[in-house]
NUDREN-509125 format. One line per 4 residues: their letters; for each residue x, y, z of C-alpha. Coordinates in Angstrom, 2 decimals. Example, Ala and Ser with C-alpha at 12.3 -4.5 7.8 and 13.67 -1.06 7.14 Angstrom:
# NUDREN-509125
AS) 12.30:-4.50:7.80; 13.67:-1.06:7.14
//
This chain:
# NUDREN-509125
XXXX) 37.51:-1.55:-1.19; 37.23:-5.31:-0.50; 35.22:-7.62:-3.60; 32.60:-9.07:-1.77
XXXX) 30.04:-11.01:-3.83; 26.61:-10.08:-2.81; 23.35:-11.99:-3.34; 20.00:-9.96:-3.65
XXXX) 16.95:-12.32:-3.56; 13.96:-10.66:-5.38; 14.19:-8.14:-8.18; 11.24:-5.95:-6.96
XXXX) 11.86:-2.33:-5.84; 13.93:-3.05:-3.07; 16.16:-5.60:-4.30; 16.71:-3.01:-7.32
XXXX) 17.48:-0.36:-5.34; 19.55:-2.06:-2.91; 21.86:-3.74:-6.07; 22.34:-0.36:-7.50
XXXX) 23.09:1.20:-4.28; 25.77:-1.68:-3.51; 27.05:-1.54:-6.91; 27.81:2.27:-7.14
XXXX) 28.94:2.33:-3.09; 31.31:-0.67:-4.12; 32.51:-0.83:-7.81; 34.67:-3.81:-6.77
XXXX) 31.62:-5.66:-5.64; 29.80:-8.59:-7.44; 26.33:-7.96:-7.10; 24.24:-10.83:-8.37
XXXX) 20.76:-10.12:-8.45; 18.03:-12.98:-8.75; 14.60:-12.61:-9.65; 12.29:-15.92:-9.18
XXXX) 9.60:-14.90:-12.50; 10.78:-13.70:-15.93; 8.89:-10.67:-15.28; 11.51:-8.42:-12.69
XXXX) 9.67:-4.70:-11.30; 6.26:-6.57:-11.91; 4.44:-4.26:-9.35; 6.48:-1.49:-10.23
XXXX) 4.81:-1.75:-13.85; 0.92:-1.88:-12.48; 1.08:0.63:-9.92; -0.75:3.54:-9.91
XXXX) -2.46:2.51:-12.87; 0.40:1.72:-14.70; 1.55:5.11:-14.09; 3.73:4.19:-10.85
XXXX) 3.02:6.19:-7.71; 6.72:6.09:-6.84; 6.60:7.93:-3.45; 4.66:10.95:-1.68
XXXX) 5.17:14.37:-1.10; 5.68:14.07:2.62; 8.80:15.16:3.73; 9.13:15.25:7.50
XXXX) 9.92:11.67:9.04; 7.90:12.22:12.04; 4.75:12.96:9.41; 5.64:10.29:6.92
XXXX) 5.52:7.55:9.71; 1.83:7.88:10.55; 1.42:6.44:7.28; 2.43:3.05:8.34
XXXX) -0.07:0.74:10.11; 3.25:-1.43:10.63; 6.79:-0.24:10.90; 6.36:3.25:11.42
XXXX) 8.34:3.10:15.03; 11.37:1.74:13.62; 11.04:3.61:9.89; 11.76:6.96:11.91
XXXX) 15.36:6.62:11.87; 15.67:5.24:8.53; 13.42:7.80:7.01; 16.20:10.53:8.44
XXXX) 19.04:8.71:6.66; 16.68:8.19:2.74; 13.06:9.68:2.64; 10.93:11.12:-0.41
XXXX) 13.29:14.18:-1.23; 16.08:11.95:-1.45; 14.14:9.72:-3.97; 12.91:12.53:-5.81
XXXX) 16.77:14.04:-6.20; 17.92:10.26:-7.18; 15.43:9.75:-10.02; 15.94:13.41:-11.11
XXXX) 19.84:12.67:-11.07; 19.11:9.88:-13.23; 17.29:11.45:-15.68; 13.83:10.96:-14.35
XXXX) 11.46:13.66:-13.32; 8.55:13.31:-10.70; 5.71:15.97:-10.35; 3.23:16.06:-7.22
XXXX) -0.77:15.75:-7.33; -3.22:17.28:-5.53; -3.31:14.31:-3.00; 0.38:14.44:-2.81
XXXX) 1.37:11.06:-4.62; 4.14:11.34:-7.26; 4.68:9.96:-10.30; 7.07:10.45:-13.39
XXXX) 6.18:13.45:-15.80; 5.66:10.67:-18.18; 2.96:9.10:-16.44; 4.13:5.46:-17.60
XXXX) 6.12:3.24:-15.40; 8.18:2.42:-18.28; 9.97:5.20:-17.35; 10.71:3.98:-13.87
XXXX) 11.43:0.37:-14.72; 13.68:1.62:-18.05; 15.67:3.97:-15.12; 16.14:1.20:-12.53
XXXX) 16.88:-1.32:-15.32; 19.74:0.68:-17.02; 21.08:2.47:-14.01; 21.42:-1.38:-12.67
XXXX) 23.30:-2.42:-15.81; 25.69:0.29:-16.18; 26.64:-0.28:-12.16; 27.60:-3.62:-13.24
XXXX) 24.61:-5.26:-11.86; 24.12:-9.15:-12.94; 20.41:-9.73:-13.28; 19.26:-13.43:-13.70
XXXX) 15.70:-14.20:-13.93; 13.69:-17.33:-13.10; 15.64:-17.71:-10.47; 14.92:-17.84:-6.98
XXXX) 16.18:-19.30:-3.91; 15.57:-22.87:-3.15; 17.88:-23.21:0.18; 20.48:-21.11:2.06
XXXX) 23.05:-22.57:4.35; 25.02:-20.06:6.31; 29.14:-21.15:6.21; 30.84:-21.63:9.41
XXXX) 33.52:-19.39:7.96; 30.97:-16.39:6.98; 28.83:-16.04:4.05; 26.38:-18.58:2.71
XXXX) 25.76:-21.31:0.49; 22.75:-20.57:-1.96; 21.06:-22.97:-3.45; 18.62:-21.39:-6.56
XXXX) 15.78:-22.90:-8.37; 17.95:-23.91:-11.28; 19.97:-26.21:-8.62; 22.98:-24.61:-9.32
XXXX) 24.63:-22.97:-5.77; 26.49:-20.12:-5.49; 28.41:-18.82:-2.40; 28.43:-15.36:-1.29
XXXX) 29.53:-12.89:1.26; 26.36:-11.36:2.06; 22.89:-12.26:1.17; 19.87:-9.60:0.98
XXXX) 16.15:-11.14:1.16; 13.79:-8.76:-0.90; 11.16:-11.33:-2.24; 8.34:-9.33:-1.13
XXXX) 5.22:-10.00:0.76; 5.02:-13.80:-0.48; 2.59:-15.92:1.51; 4.13:-18.93:0.32
XXXX) 5.27:-21.40:2.75; 8.59:-22.14:1.34; 9.59:-18.81:1.56; 8.65:-18.30:5.15
XXXX) 9.93:-21.44:6.38; 13.33:-20.39:4.58; 13.23:-17.36:7.16; 12.85:-19.39:10.08
XXXX) 15.35:-21.75:9.04; 17.82:-18.39:9.06; 16.63:-17.86:12.70; 14.10:-15.64:12.28
XXXX) 10.61:-15.12:13.62; 7.68:-14.14:11.37; 4.46:-12.60:11.72; 1.97:-14.22:9.57
XXXX) 1.19:-12.43:6.41; -2.43:-11.09:5.90; -3.77:-9.03:2.91; -3.43:-5.33:3.28
XXXX) -5.08:-2.84:0.88; -8.24:-4.33:-0.15; -11.82:-3.30:-1.08; -14.88:-4.61:-0.09
XXXX) -17.29:-6.90:-1.65; -20.90:-5.37:-0.61; -24.43:-6.39:-2.34; -26.63:-3.75:-1.58
XXXX) -29.30:-2.47:-3.50; -28.49:1.53:-2.56; -25.20:0.57:-5.24; -26.38:-1.61:-7.51
XXXX) -25.59:0.01:-11.01; -23.93:2.88:-9.58; -20.26:1.56:-10.18; -17.48:4.24:-11.33
XXXX) -19.56:6.73:-8.85; -17.39:8.26:-6.11; -17.72:10.46:-3.00; -14.74:12.97:-2.56
XXXX) -14.91:12.63:0.75; -16.59:9.88:3.13; -16.27:8.72:6.29; -16.19:4.57:7.05
XXXX) -15.95:2.72:9.87; -16.55:-0.80:10.98; -19.16:-1.29:13.69; -18.14:-2.22:16.91
XXXX) -14.60:-1.99:16.16; -12.21:1.70:16.54; -11.14:1.42:12.94; -12.47:4.57:10.90
XXXX) -10.96:6.55:7.54; -11.84:9.85:5.92; -11.27:10.32:2.19; -12.19:9.39:-1.28
XXXX) -14.99:6.79:-1.59; -15.44:4.72:-5.01; -18.47:2.30:-5.83; -17.25:-0.55:-7.88
XXXX) -19.07:-3.42:-9.46; -18.41:-5.33:-6.60; -18.85:-3.13:-3.31; -16.82:-0.16:-2.39
XXXX) -12.69:0.89:-2.80; -11.21:4.02:-3.34; -8.57:5.65:-0.72; -10.63:5.76:2.56
XXXX) -11.78:2.14:2.27; -7.90:1.10:1.13; -6.88:2.93:3.79; -9.20:1.09:6.81
XXXX) -8.36:-2.03:5.09; -4.79:-1.34:5.70; -4.79:-0.07:9.47; -7.85:-3.09:10.22
XXXX) -5.65:-5.49:7.80; -5.43:-8.32:10.70; -8.86:-7.15:12.66; -10.86:-8.15:9.41
XXXX) -9.06:-10.94:8.60; -9.72:-12.35:12.24; -13.50:-11.80:11.12; -12.91:-13.69:7.95
XXXX) -13.74:-10.52:5.94; -17.25:-10.39:7.20; -18.12:-7.69:9.08; -20.72:-4.26:8.70
XXXX) -19.57:-1.06:7.57; -21.02:1.99:8.20; -20.40:4.84:5.70; -21.04:8.69:6.12
XXXX) -21.71:9.83:2.58; -20.76:13.20:4.21; -17.09:13.13:5.26; -17.32:14.36:9.01
XXXX) -20.49:16.16:9.16; -22.09:14.69:12.08; -25.66:13.77:11.91; -26.81:16.88:14.05
XXXX) -25.28:19.16:11.30; -26.76:17.17:8.54; -30.02:17.79:10.03; -29.65:21.00:10.66
XXXX) -28.94:21.49:6.89; -31.95:19.48:5.85; -34.42:21.73:8.41; -32.77:24.60:6.66
XXXX) -33.32:23.12:2.99; -36.63:21.93:3.62; -37.81:25.39:4.75; -36.08:27.34:2.04
XXXX) -36.87:25.13:-0.85; -40.69:23.91:0.39; -42.12:23.23:-3.32; -38.74:21.76:-5.01
XXXX) -39.07:17.86:-5.34; -36.79:15.86:-2.83; -35.16:13.49:-6.07; -34.03:16.55:-8.25
XXXX) -32.83:18.75:-5.28; -30.21:17.91:-2.59; -28.49:20.24:-0.10; -25.05:18.43:-0.15
XXXX) -24.27:18.01:-3.55; -24.08:14.29:-3.77; -23.84:12.70:-6.99; -27.68:12.49:-8.23
XXXX) -27.96:8.99:-8.85; -26.61:8.04:-5.15; -29.15:10.71:-3.50; -31.71:9.12:-5.52
XXXX) -30.93:5.86:-3.67; -30.60:7.23:-0.24; -33.95:8.95:0.00; -35.26:5.80:-1.89
XXXX) -33.63:3.63:1.12; -35.23:6.33:3.65; -38.57:5.67:2.40; -39.11:9.25:0.38
XXXX) -40.58:9.15:-2.70; -38.63:11.62:-5.20; -41.48:13.18:-6.29; -42.37:14.04:-2.82
XXXX) -41.86:17.57:-2.19; -39.57:19.41:0.90; -43.01:20.94:2.14; -44.13:17.32:2.60
XXXX) -40.98:15.55:4.45; -42.25:14.98:7.88; -39.55:15.21:10.63; -39.29:11.44:10.74
XXXX) -38.76:11.02:7.20; -36.08:13.69:7.65; -34.67:11.89:10.51; -34.65:8.46:8.09
XXXX) -32.68:10.55:5.27; -29.93:11.63:7.63; -29.39:8.44:8.92; -28.87:7.20:5.43
XXXX) -26.45:9.73:4.63; -24.52:9.86:8.04; -24.80:6.14:9.43; -26.12:3.88:6.63
XXXX) -24.56:0.39:7.47; -23.40:-2.10:4.37; -22.74:-5.71:4.99; -19.14:-6.53:3.88
XXXX) -19.15:-10.32:2.42; -15.34:-10.51:1.59; -12.49:-8.45:-0.31; -10.57:-8.37:-3.57
XXXX) -7.22:-7.71:-4.44; -4.95:-6.77:-6.91; -3.34:-9.92:-7.48; -0.01:-8.19:-9.23
XXXX) -0.02:-5.58:-6.67; -0.96:-7.39:-3.46; 0.40:-5.94:-0.31; 0.62:-8.03:2.94
XXXX) 1.24:-6.93:6.56; 3.13:-9.31:8.44; 7.18:-10.55:7.60; 10.31:-10.60:9.01
XXXX) 9.63:-9.43:12.66; 10.80:-5.88:13.07; 13.18:-6.25:16.23; 15.09:-8.99:14.96
XXXX) 16.70:-6.53:12.04; 19.01:-3.58:13.09; 17.26:-0.81:10.61; 20.80:1.41:10.42
XXXX) 21.73:-1.59:8.03; 18.76:-3.64:7.54; 21.07:-6.70:8.75; 19.91:-9.34:10.76
XXXX) 20.45:-9.36:14.60; 20.76:-13.02:14.35; 22.12:-14.17:11.54; 25.09:-12.37:10.48
XXXX) 25.65:-11.00:6.90; 21.75:-11.49:6.34; 19.93:-8.87:5.28; 16.62:-7.87:4.36
XXXX) 14.41:-4.58:2.41; 11.16:-4.18:1.21; 7.69:-6.05:1.81; 9.46:-9.31:3.12
XXXX) 9.63:-7.20:6.57; 6.59:-6.55:8.51; 6.59:-3.40:7.27; 3.40:-2.11:4.91
XXXX) 2.06:1.59:4.26; -1.08:3.09:3.24; -2.10:3.60:-0.51; -0.21:6.89:-1.93
XXXX) 3.38:5.78:-2.65; 3.98:5.06:0.62; 5.00:1.40:0.24; 7.25:2.21:-2.55
XXXX) 8.94:4.72:-0.28; 9.47:1.88:2.30; 11.30:-0.31:-0.44; 13.37:2.32:-1.46
XXXX) 14.77:3.55:1.95; 15.58:0.06:3.28; 16.81:-1.02:-0.10; 19.44:2.13:0.02
XXXX) 20.12:1.04:3.81; 20.50:-2.47:2.97; 22.50:-1.56:-0.66; 25.00:1.18:1.49
XXXX) 25.84:-1.50:4.28; 26.40:-4.68:1.98; 28.96:-2.68:0.07; 31.23:-1.90:3.33
X) 30.06:-4.71:5.44
//
């Protein structure tokens, strides 16, 4: 094989995996990995509350792509070449066993992200990858004869034959300007996977309370999701909200994160079915107090808040609940509206939609269609997945494909 010099910009999951794949596929290649900060693999460290949600146990590509609000069509072919099954096998072959939780998320059996970081760092080093931290890209100039002249943030210039951009979902103007300079159109990055700010008396002092299966929707849109819902100090979070924020990333950005959220605390139970259930419960439990007995197994404190909002005193017996009050309880349970006034994101773990336009990238190799020798991987592309390990899987897949192509290309 030839002895190309490959520069990879970005020491995150995609950059590390691409560097390893390239160095292993072509041991003659000189693989240089530059990370702008002093903390490579930072998102890996904080993912999953420090446990690292490596991937998801979804092994059918056509099902897998349904978890990507943007990029699913392009990833279908990519996942036929490298999918979660391959990721699991790769980590196991490098001494890291993964486990699957009930919701399909996969973590190292150690429940510690350091296990993944150590594996990637050790494997990169043993493969000959040269990592340099506190060293980002400042400028890139294509060379007429092929390759690039790269100017680093240190002021140093380095020539390379192939260049991979894996700098993540950066919203920095300098990074976007560099991509545009290389001939690429960039979809404006906006936040994805965020929680909702809601100041509502029904939620006051309920932080930490969760409902296993709730339905959330944005009023006057088609945005709707189903899943676990968590009440936080600032409003609402949990998988249902995070999935809603991912699919609605651009629409909610256009609304300046100010909108009305409708919540069905009973999940997919319709208002009609809820009313029937309450009517039956009223007849069967006439002497019981509404505040101390609810037929839907909701958390007691949430139930108390919802019946209060419906105008029902907690000491009222079910026999005393009129049809009008019953309807008010149904409304609070299934169509309660909450005013969202903003969003919150984990600054270290943030995900964006937006990035390099996908039509300008060959998803067999991850090479640019407009600038030969330039490759992309990870979240710098206009790809993002819902919560659950899907964003890391896109990073592993695109990184591996790019690394293989740069090794031989």
